N, C-alpha and C positions, 0 to 999 in steps of 0.2 A: 550803178546799182545803188539802191537804198541800203541793202543788207547783204553781206557775204557771210554765209554759214559754212563752217568747216566741220565736216563729219556727217556721215549718212547713216547713223544709228538712230535709235528711237528718239533721243533728245534733239538731235539735229533736224530730223525730218518733222518732228512736232513743232519746233520753233519756226521752221520754214513754212509750215502750214498756217500757224498762227499769224505770222507776219504777212503772208499772202492774203489771208482773210481780212487783214487790216488795209489791204490795198497797196502794200509796199512792193517795190521792184526787188525781187529776191533771186540770188544765185546760191545754190547749194553745191558744194564740191565734196566728193568722196573719192579717196585714192583707190579704193577697191570696189566691191559691190555694196549695194544697200544692205544693211544688217549683216555684213560679212564677218563680224567679230562678236563682240559681247551681246549684241541685241538678238542674235539668232541662237545664242547658247544659254538661254535662261531655262528655268524649270517650267515654262509655258503657263504661268499663273498670273491672273489679275486678282490680287488679294491685298487685304489690309496688313498682313504679316502678324499672325497670331503670336508668334514667339517674340515679336518686338515689344509686346507689352511687358515682358520679363525684364526688359532694359529701360522701362519707363518712357518709351517713345510714343506717348499718347497722342501727341500732335500729328506725328507721321501716320499712325494707324488711322486716326480720324480722317485725315486728308485722303489716304489711300482707299478707305471704305467708301467715302463719298465719290471718289473717282471711279471706283468699281461700279457703282450704280449708274453713273453717267455713261461709262463705256459699254455696259450691257445694253443700254438703249441705243447708243450711237453706232455700234458695230456688231449686231447680232449674227452676222454671217462669219465673224471671226472670233467672237467671244461667246461662251455659253456657260450657264451655271453648272456646277459640279459638286457632288456630295463627297465629303472627306470623312473617312472613318479613323478615329483616334483611339486605338486600343489602349486600355490602361494596364499595360504589361511592361516590364522592364523600366518602369517609370521612376525617375528621380524627383518627381514632383508629386505631392500628395493629391488625392482625388479632389478634395475640396478646392484646392488652389487652381486646378485645371478647370473645374466647373465654374469658378468665379471668373477666371480669365475668359471663358467662352461667353458668359453672361455679359461681361464688359464688351467683348468683341461684337456681340449682337446689338449693342445699344450705343456705343460711342460714336458711330458714324451717322446716327439719325435713322430715318425711315429707310427700310430696305425691302426690296422685292423678293429676296431670297428667304427660304425657311430658316427659322431659328434653330440653334443647337438643341440637341436632345440626347438622352441616354441611349446607349446601344442596347437593343432589346433581344430577347431570346428568339423572337420571331423574325429578326433580320437575317434570314438564312443566307441571302446572297452576300451580305457583308461578312458574316462569320465563317462561311464555308472555307475560304483559303487559309484561315488562321490556325496555327498550331494549338493555341489556347482560346477556347470560346468563352472568355471571361467578360468583365465589364469594360466599358469604354463610352465613347461619345460619337455622335454624328453631327457635323456642322457643314456649312455651305460657304463656298468661294466660287471662283470662276476660272475656266481654262481659256487660253488664248493661243492662237497661231502667231507667235512673236514676230517672226520675219515678215509675215504678210501684213501685220499691223504697221510695221515700219513702211512697207511699200504703200499701204493705203494712205498713210500720212503724206508720202511723196507724191502719189497720184493726185490727191486732193489739192496739195500745194501747187502742183503743175497745172491743174484745172483752173486755178485762180491766178495764174500768170507766172508762177515761179519757174526758174530754169533749174533742172536737175542734171548735174554733170558728174556721172560716175567715171571711174578710172581716170580721175583728174585730181592731182595732188596739189596742195599749197606748197610752193617752193620757198617763198619768202613774202613778207608784207612789211610795208613801212608807211609811216604817217607822212603825208605830203600836202601841206596847205589845207589842213582840216579834213582830208579824206584819206582813206587807205588805198595805196597802190599795191596790188597783190600780183605776184608772178606765179603762174600756174604751170604744171607740167605740160609739155607740148609746145611751150613757147608763148602761151597767151598771157596777157596782162589785163587786169580789170581794176576799175576804181569803184570804191564803195564808201558811203558815208559812215557805215557802222560795220563792225565785224563781230561775229559770234564764234567762239572757240568751243565747239561741242565734239571734240575729238576723242572723248572717252578716255581709254587708257593712255592715249597719246596727248592729253591735254597739256602737260608740262612741256613736252617736245614742241607742240604747236605754239605755245607761248614764246618759246625760244626763237621761233621763226619770225615773230612779230616785234621782238625787242621790248614787249610790255612786261610788267611785273604783276605778281599776285601774292597775297599773303597766305591764301589757302594752299593746302597741299593735298596729295592724293595717296591713298593706300591701295596697292594692287593686290587683289585677292582672287585666286583661281577657284572656279567652281566647275566640277566635272560631273558628267552623267553617263550612265550606261543604259543600253536598251537590250532587253532580253525577251524571249517568247513569253506570251501572256502568263502571268502568275495567278490570274483570277478572271472570272467572267463578269461582264458589266462595264459601264462607262464611268465608274467612280474612281476614287483614289484613297490612299492610306497615308496618314501622317504617323511616322514611326519614331518614338522617343528612343534615344540611344544613351548608353551608360555615360558618355562624355558630355551629356546635357544638350547635345545637338539634336536636331530632328532631320529625318530623311523622308522624302516623299516617294511613294510608289504609285504611279499614275497610269491608268489605262491609256494606251497610245496607239494611234494609227492602225486600228483594226487588226489585232493579232499580236500586239507587243505590250510590254510594260516598261515605262520610263522610270528610272531610279536615280535620285540625286537630291541634294548636291553635296559637294565637299566645300571646305573653306581652307585654302592653303595660301599663305602669304608668298608672293613671288616678287622678283626684282624687276622683271621686264614684261611688257605686254606680249612679247613673242613667246613667253613661257606657257602658252595655253595648250598644253598637251597633257593628257591623262597619264598618270603613273601606275605601275603595277600595284603599289600600295593603295592608291585610291580605288582601283577596281576591287581589291580585296576588302577594303573598308565598306564599300557599297554592297558587295555580295554578303558580307557578314551582317550588315544592317538589315538586309532583307531576310536572311536566313533566321534571324532571331524571332521572326514573326510568322513567316509563311511555311505551310506544309511542304510546298514545292521548293526544294533547295537548289541553289544555283552556284556555279563556279565561274571562273574566268572563261572557261571554254564555252559557256552558254551565251556569252555576250556577243551580240550580232553587230552592234555599232556603238560608238562612243562619241562624245563631243565635250569640249572644254571651252570656257571663256574666262577672260580676266576682267573682273569687275573693278571699275575705277572708283573706289569708295572715298568719300571725304575723310581726311585724316583727322579724327577727333582725339587721338592719343590713346585709344583703347589698347590694352596689352595683348588681347587675343583677336585673331581675325574674325571669329564668330561674333564678337561683341562690337565690332566697328559699326557705327551708325549707317543705316541705309537711307538717311535723309540726304538732302543735297544743299549745296551752297552755290549761289550765283555771285560772282565778283566782277564789278564793273570798274574799269580803268578809263577815266575821262581826261587823262593828261593829253589832250589833243582829240583826234577822232576817237570815238569810244570803241572799246573792245570789251565784250562780256565773255567771261570764261565760266564753264559749267563743271562743277566738281560733284561727283556722285550722281544719285538719281536711280530710278528703277522704272520698269515698263509701266507699272500701274499709275505712277504719278507724272508721267512725261507730259501729258496735256496740261496739267496744272503748272508744271515747271515752265512750259513754254509761255503760258499766260503771265507768270511772274517775270520771265525774261523780257517779254515785250513791255511790261510795266516799267521795269528798270531802264529800258531804253526810251521811255517817254510815251508809250502807247498803253494806257492803263484801262481802256475799255475792253472787258472780256468779249471775245467774238466766237469762241469755239465751244463754249459750255454746252450748248444745246444743238450743235451742228453735227448731223449724222455723217458717217463716212459713206461715200458713194459705193454702190455695188453694181457691177456689171457681170453677168454670167460669162465664164470663160468657155470658149468653144471646145466641144468634146468629140466632134465627128472626125472621120478620116482615118489615116494609117495609125495603128496603135503600136507605139514603141515598147509597150510593156507597162504594167501597173495602171493602165487606163490613160497614159500620157500620149496624146495624139500630136501629129505634125501641126495641126491648127493651133493647139494649145501652146506648143513651143514657139510658133511664130508670134502668138499673142504676147507671151512673156518677153520676147525679144523686142517686139515693136512698141509695146505699150508700157512695159514695166522695167525697162533698162537691163534685162538679162543679157549677158554676153557669153558666158561659158556654160557648159553642161552642169557644173557644180551649182551655179546660180539657180538653175531650174530644179535639179534633182534634190537639193538639200535646203533651199531657202524659199523659192516661190512655191515649191511643193516639198513633200518628204517622200516622193515616190521612189527615190533611190533605195529605200528600205525594201521595196517590193519587186526590185529588178535583179536580174542576173548581171554579172560583170559584162557579159557580151551585150546585153541590152543597154547598159549604161554607156558602153563604148559607142554604140550606134547613135545615141543621143549626142555624144561628143562630136562624132563625125558630121552629124547633121548641122551642128552649130558652127562648123567651119565657115569662114567668110564666103566661100564659093556658093553656099546655100542661102546666104542672106538675101532678102528681097531688095 
């Protein structure tokens, strides 16, 4: 192989896609499912990060807004514009500062196809209706994304350009041998590769340990949790809710009948600590109840998910202040290994471009490359929520799905619309005896 990529999240699959578009012979290995950890546990946004301006992350915001524009054009079947309502209630920031931030947000990324921010009007009945206080505020634009499907789209496009995608395949060890990497994989396989990319996310340090390579950069593990409740408002927009602790929480229209609320920022020690706590549920319920007429409690939560974000350790004292930018560290003491620290879904394509440049391939190849789209079959036996046997077979045969969880919560979110019995039926259908 020219390139062995370790990690099947957004960064790993984006790098595999970029490399395959360069014509490299690529193998991506992922010990679980694609997007099975951090990359399916986001707030589902393609955004510049309005709040990052408060930490003077101007370069990151500019890059992210430029990528938002590219991604809207490249994957309209996965990414769509969304209006965000920012009520000026419970605010720890003065009105003028928020307005200035929104003005900068609209201009720092250059030309945008999305509407500019404006004041919240008395005629905005749809936006004002669910709020307890019908006061002042703002409306601005960003974009929503199906995060796990964007990861799969990167993998599908990489595969279409020759990359091999091996899920349920772990890197056991890797060593430099005569200018190449010799990597032992779970299941007993061994491969040789000229270059290795460590895009293991929260496990980036652990993976470095398997290679014997060194890195100066470090990673901060920060847990972000979300709750899903029955819809708190009508419409397909979202709310950005300022909190007394200076954090913001999003409430987003989700999956036709639900509201997604998140996220938290909790420092953790291990990637395996991606479980929501009772305190986090209470925090998110309180964050919503400050603003909405419809009050919620833990008993109203129909689903939760948590992910551990591998943020580049910039020495910030609080988890919420840790940079969302990324660092790429290249070790050329022999066969090269590139390690990825940090990153976010919005900037993954740009990160991949920079990663290939560091490896010596500095011609951009994906900036204007659309993601392929092929309609998923919908006919035949309905397992519930509109999921058919033909669709299940598609996800298994063309998108590397192996388990019911892969399909119910990552390839789709149809698990939200199913009964336990229906989910069990999908699991039974996914047994090896039913595979083609």
